[in-house]
C-alpha positions as CSV (number, residue, x, y, z in Angstrom):
1,X,13.5,-0.6,-20.7
2,X,11.2,-1.1,-17.7
3,X,7.5,-0.8,-18.3
4,X,5.1,0.0,-15.5
5,X,1.5,-1.1,-16.0
6,X,-0.9,0.7,-13.7
7,X,-4.5,-0.4,-13.6
8,X,-7.1,1.7,-11.8
9,X,-10.4,0.1,-10.9
10,X,-13.0,2.9,-11.1
11,X,-16.3,3.2,-9.4
12,X,-19.2,2.4,-11.8
13,X,-20.2,5.5,-13.7
14,X,-17.0,7.4,-13.0
15,X,-15.2,6.7,-16.3
16,X,-16.2,9.9,-18.1
17,X,-15.4,12.2,-15.2
18,X,-12.2,10.4,-14.4
19,X,-10.9,10.6,-18.0
20,X,-11.8,14.3,-18.2
21,X,-10.1,15.2,-15.0
22,X,-7.0,13.1,-15.8
23,X,-6.6,14.6,-19.3
24,X,-7.1,18.2,-18.2
25,X,-5.2,18.1,-14.8
26,X,-3.5,14.8,-14.0
27,X,-1.7,14.0,-17.3
28,X,0.2,17.3,-17.5
29,X,1.5,16.9,-14.0
30,X,2.3,13.2,-14.3
31,X,3.7,13.5,-17.8
32,X,6.2,16.2,-16.6
33,X,7.4,14.0,-13.8
34,X,7.3,10.6,-15.4
35,X,8.2,11.5,-18.9
36,X,7.4,8.5,-21.1
37,X,3.7,7.6,-21.5
38,X,3.6,4.6,-23.8
39,X,-0.2,4.4,-23.7
40,X,-3.4,5.0,-21.9
41,X,-6.3,2.5,-22.4
42,X,-9.9,1.7,-21.4
43,X,-11.4,-1.7,-22.0
44,X,-14.2,-2.1,-24.6
45,X,-15.1,-5.5,-23.3
46,X,-14.9,-7.4,-20.0
47,X,-14.5,-5.2,-16.9
48,X,-15.1,-1.8,-18.4
49,X,-14.7,0.2,-15.2
50,X,-10.9,0.3,-15.5
51,X,-8.2,2.4,-17.0
52,X,-4.7,1.1,-17.8
53,X,-1.6,3.2,-18.1
54,X,1.8,2.1,-19.5
55,X,4.8,4.2,-18.5
56,X,8.4,3.5,-19.7
57,X,11.5,3.9,-17.7
58,X,15.2,3.5,-18.4
59,X,15.7,1.4,-15.2
60,X,14.3,0.6,-11.7
61,X,16.3,3.6,-10.4
62,X,14.9,5.9,-13.0
63,X,11.4,4.8,-12.0
64,X,12.0,5.3,-8.3
65,X,13.4,8.8,-8.8
66,X,10.6,9.9,-11.1
67,X,7.8,8.4,-8.9
68,X,9.4,10.1,-5.8
69,X,9.4,13.4,-7.6
70,X,5.8,13.0,-8.5
71,X,4.7,12.0,-5.0
72,X,6.4,15.1,-3.6
73,X,4.7,17.4,-6.1
74,X,2.0,19.5,-4.4
75,X,0.0,19.8,-7.6
76,X,-0.1,16.0,-7.9
77,X,-1.2,15.7,-4.3
78,X,-4.0,18.3,-4.9
79,X,-5.1,16.4,-8.0
80,X,-5.3,13.1,-6.0
81,X,-7.2,14.8,-3.2
82,X,-9.9,16.0,-5.7
83,X,-10.2,12.8,-7.7
84,X,-9.3,9.8,-5.5
85,X,-13.0,9.3,-4.7
86,X,-13.5,7.8,-8.2
87,X,-10.9,5.0,-7.7
88,X,-11.8,1.8,-5.9
89,X,-8.4,0.0,-6.3
90,X,-5.1,0.2,-8.0
91,X,-2.7,-2.5,-9.3
92,X,0.9,-2.0,-10.4
93,X,3.0,-4.4,-12.4
94,X,6.6,-3.8,-13.5
95,X,7.4,-5.5,-16.8
96,X,10.7,-6.1,-18.5
97,X,11.0,-7.0,-22.2
98,X,11.7,-10.5,-23.5
99,X,14.7,-10.6,-25.8
100,X,12.6,-10.6,-28.9
101,X,10.1,-7.9,-27.9
102,X,9.7,-5.0,-30.4
103,X,9.5,-2.7,-27.4
104,X,12.8,-2.8,-25.5
């Protein structure tokens, strides 16, 4: 399994609005295209103006196909157009499991 960790740095004060918009509009669109949401998190300490998503994929090719489908979805593009103003930065990391990891 390949895990994609996406961290979005939000503008201060945007957390509540971002989470509402994502839950109501973004997640249904993204979930349909990407398929395997492992978790969605917000820090309770440290830099609290972030959200972290973990998505699971069968392979790099699976991820590439699913991300391409999402990028081409007009509903997703409309969601980004309405909500991108709340995001300051984005970081993506692709993780593969160590042989002893309980998530494989």
